[in-house]
N, C-alpha and C positions, 0 to 999 in steps of 0.2 A: 757919328756917321753910320748909317745902316749899310749892310753888305751890298744890297742891291743898288746903292748910290755910288759905289766905288768906281764902276765903269764910266759913268757919266762925269764924275768928278776927277778923273785920272790926271788930266793936265793940270788942274788946280792943285791937286796933292803933290804932284811932282815939283811944282815951283813955290810951294808954301810950307816951309819948315814948321810953321806954327801948327800945321795939321798932322805932323808926323807922330806926335805923342799918342794919337788915337791907336797907333799900331805898336806901341811899346809892349814888350813882354811884361805880363802881369800875372804872377803866380796865383793860380786859382784852379780848383777842380772843374774842368770844363770839357766840352765834347772833343775839342781838338787840342791836344798837347798840354792839358792841365794849365792852360793859359787863357785868361778871360778875353784877350785881344788876339788869340791865335788864329781864329777863323777869319777875322777881318784882315789880318796881315797876310794870310794865305790867299785870300781873294785878291788883295792888292798885288801880290807876287804874280798870280796867274794873269792878271791884266797887263802887268809889265812884260810878261812872256810874249803876249800878243801885240805889244806896242812897237810898231815899226818906226817910231820916232826916237827911240833911245839913242842918246849921244853921250860923249864924255861928261857933259853937264849933269848927267843922272847918276854918275858914280857915288856921290855922297849919299843919295837916297838908298842905292843898292847896298852900300857898306853899312848904313844904319839898319837896314832890314836884316842883313847878315849877322850883325852883332846881336840883334834880338833873337834871331833863330838859334844862334849859338847858346844864348842864355836859356832859351826854352829847352833845348836838347840837353844841356848840362844839368839842369835842375829837375827835369822830368822824372817823376818817381819810378817809371817803368822803362826809362831809357828810350830806346827806339831811334829810328832814322826816317825822318819825314821828307816827303817830296818837296815840301816848301823850301827847305834849306838847299836841296840840290838844284832847284830852279834858279835860286839867287846866285849860287856858286857858278852855275853855267853862264848866267847873264854877266857876271863879273869876269869870268874867264874869257869872254868874248873880247874884252879890251886888251888881253895879253899884257897886263900891267904887273910888273914884277913886285911892286909893293903890296900886292894882295896875298903874297905867299903866307905871311904869318896869320892872316885871317883865315886862310884855308887850313892852316895847321891847327888852329884853335878849333875849327869845325870838326876836323878829324879826331881830335882828342877829347871831344865832348863826353863821350861815354863808350861803353863796350861796343854797342851797335854801330856807332859812327866810325869807330876805329877800323872796323872791318867793312863797313858799308859805304862810307864816304870815299869817293875815288881819290887815290893818291895822285892820279894824273893831274888833278887840279893844281897841285903844288908846283907842277912843271908846265903849266899852261902858258906861261910867258915865254917858254923856250928853255931847253936844257942848259945851254951855256949861260943864259941870263940867270937862271935859278941858282946854278952852282956859284956864280960870281956873287950873287946877292947873299947867299948863305955864308960864304967866306967873309965878305965885307962886314956883315952884321954879327959875326962871331956866333952863328947859330949852332955850330958843332959843339960849342961849349955851354951855351945857355938853353938850348932846346933839347929835351930828352928824345923827341922824335927824330931830329936830324943827327943826333949822336947815334941813334939806332941804325940809321941807313947810311951812315958816312962811308962805309967801305964799299958800298954798292951803288952809291948815288950816280956815278958817271956811266954805269952800264944798265941801270933799271930800265930805261926806255930809249928808243930811237926817235928821231924827228918824224919818220914816216909813221911809226906806231901812234905817236901822239896826235898826228893829224887825222888818222883813221878814227882814234878815240873821239876827238873833237867833232868830227863829222857825224858820228853816231849820236852824240848829244844834240847836234843840229836837227837830226831826224826825229829824235825822241821828244824834243820841245819845239814844235813848229811855231811859226809866228802867226798863224791864224787857226781858229778853232775847227774849221772845216777839215784840216789835215790831222787833227787829233785822232788817236785810236779810240775805238768804242770802249775798250777796257779802261783807259784813262779817264774818259768822260764819265763812265759808270762809277769809278772810284771816287771822283770828285763830287758827283751827285750824292753819293752816300754820305761823304764827309759833311756836306752842307745840308743834309737832311732832306734832300729832294728825292724821296724814295720812289714816288710814282714816275718821275723822270728816269730814275735808274732802272725801273722795271721795263720801261719802253726800250731803253738801250739794251737791256738783256734780250729782249725779243729780237731786236736788230742783230745782236751778236749771234743768236741762235741761227738766224737765217743766213748769216754771212759765213759760217764755219761749215766745213765738210764733216761728216760723221766719222770721226776718228777717236782712237782711245784717249789721246791727250786732251782733246776737246771736251770729252765726257767729264773728265776730272775738272777742268776749268769751269764748265757750266754747272757742275754740281756745287762747287764752292760759291759761285756767284749766286745761284738760286738759294742756297742756304743763307747767305749773307742778307738777301733780300726777303727772307722768311717765306719764300715760296717752296714749302717743304715737300709738297707732292711732286713738284717738278725736280727737286733735288733727289728724291727717292728714284725717280725715273732715270736720272743720269747715273746714279749709284748702280742700279740694276744693269745699265749698259756696260759698266766697268767689270762686272763679275767674271765674264768670260776671259778677260785679260789678266785676272789675278791667278798666277800659277803657283807662286810660293805660299806656304802656310802662313807666313808672317803677313803677307799682303792680304790674304783672305781674312785673317783675324782683324786686321785694321779696317777692312771694308765692312765686316759685320758689325764692328763697333760703331762705325759711322751710321749704319742703318739704325742701330739701337739709339744713338743720339737723336737722330731725326724723329723716331717714333716717340721718344721722350719729350721732345719739343712739341710734338702734336698731342702729348698726354695720352698716347695709346700704349699703356704699360705692358699689356699682354704681348703685343707685337714686339715691343723693345726687348722683353725677356726672351722671346723666341729667337730674336736676332742674336742675342748673346749666346744662346744655347748652340747656335750654328758654329760657334768657335770651338766647342769641345773636341770634336774629332781632329780639328786642325792643330790644336795644342799638343795632341799626342804625337804629332809628326816632328816636332822639334822642341827641345828642352830650354833653349836659350831665352824663351819668353820670360822665364822666371827672373832673369837678370836684366830685363829691358823694361821700358815704360809700359809695354803691353800688359804685363801682370798688374801693375798699378791701375791702369785704365780699366781693365776688366773688373777688378775689385771695386773700384769706385762706382762704375756703372751699376753693378749689382746692388751696392748699398744704396744708391740714389733711387733705384727702382723700389727697393724694400721700404725705404722711408716714405716714398710718394704714395704707396698703396697700403700702408700699415693699418689704416682705418677702414678703407674700402674693400680690400681684398687680403685678408690676413693670411690665407693659404699661399698666395703668390709672394707676399711679403716675407714669410718665413722661408720659403724655398729659395728665394733670391738671397736672403740673409745667410742661410746655411752654406750656400755655395761660396759667398763672399768670405765667410769665416774659414772655409777650407783654403781659399786663395791666400788669405792672410798667413795661415800657418805654412803654406807652401813657399811663399815669396819672402816671408819674414819682413814684410814692409813696415817701416817705422814712421811713415809719413804722418804728421800730426793731423792733417785733414782726414786721412783715411781712418786713423784711429778714433777721431772725434765722431765720425759718422758710424763707425762700428759700435762705439759706446752708446750712441743715440738709439741704434737698432736694439741693442741688448736691453737698454732701459725700457724701450717700448714693449718688448716681449717678455719683460720681467725675468730676465736671465741672470744667473749669478755670474759675476765677472772675476776673472782671475788674471793677474798681471804676470806674464812670463816672458823672458827674453826681450823686454822692452816692448812687447806687443800684447794688446788685449786679446785674450783667448777665451771668449764667453762660453760657458757651459750651461746647458739647461738644468734646472733643478730636478 
């Protein structure tokens, strides 16, 4: 079944278990979740979000989808927490059915990201007293590592009023019709499904709908970059510069500039952006112990490798600075060292191994 057919076939899918296997988790390096059926399942889940006819009879389908989402999250090589699982969890939570607790627990324990990203409130969505009673009756304090962990605080974690507020926030977050969806959600989904032109139209609508504010500049920068509208992303980065007061923030911004110019293959501009970091680095020393030092070094090495044939002067200048950064930060990253080694090889430099770091020296 093609993705575009799911909307038309929704009622048939809901009432025909023979069709459900089309949405099984199937391990495969794919666009969505390393799961060859992941996009189709996500499309079905979105249609169920908009389905005003969901009833108790649809719980088996929702449980089936949830189990497959759990498998996808559990075996995903890069972990993650996808919207698809959260939508199904919300649709199940709407039934306030206490037997869904263990399914929600499995979802929370899929991986590191779901442990912190999947709302614990789902486990209490049937009601606080109902949840505690179910946990006790099913001996979950003994057999469940998660309920063992929260046993001492389970009665005081939430109030009924708080849980209702949380649930209503989910109601607003997952409306029953597409007209009420946020532009950001629609843009995210368009990107996931490969509808890039649609996403760009939505980006323009988002630009028109937002007031010119600092936080919006950051949002629009990331969205423009995601859609490969690099000139627009540069424009929004420039808008952020006046708001960057701390040296750390300024260095981060200039590295973002460098990344965009590299994506545009404008290597001179990329290097000039990195050079803007020099005076800011003198203002604070903690960058040597943060990811900034690593990012700076790798950016310089990437520039050097990219222009080693076309602009040897720039390549050597970028490499020399990267080499100094390596010595300053004592960065042992394999990726960094591999790129440094490639540069040294390209420039016919003699390599010496010291302190676990390549320290190339010119002959």
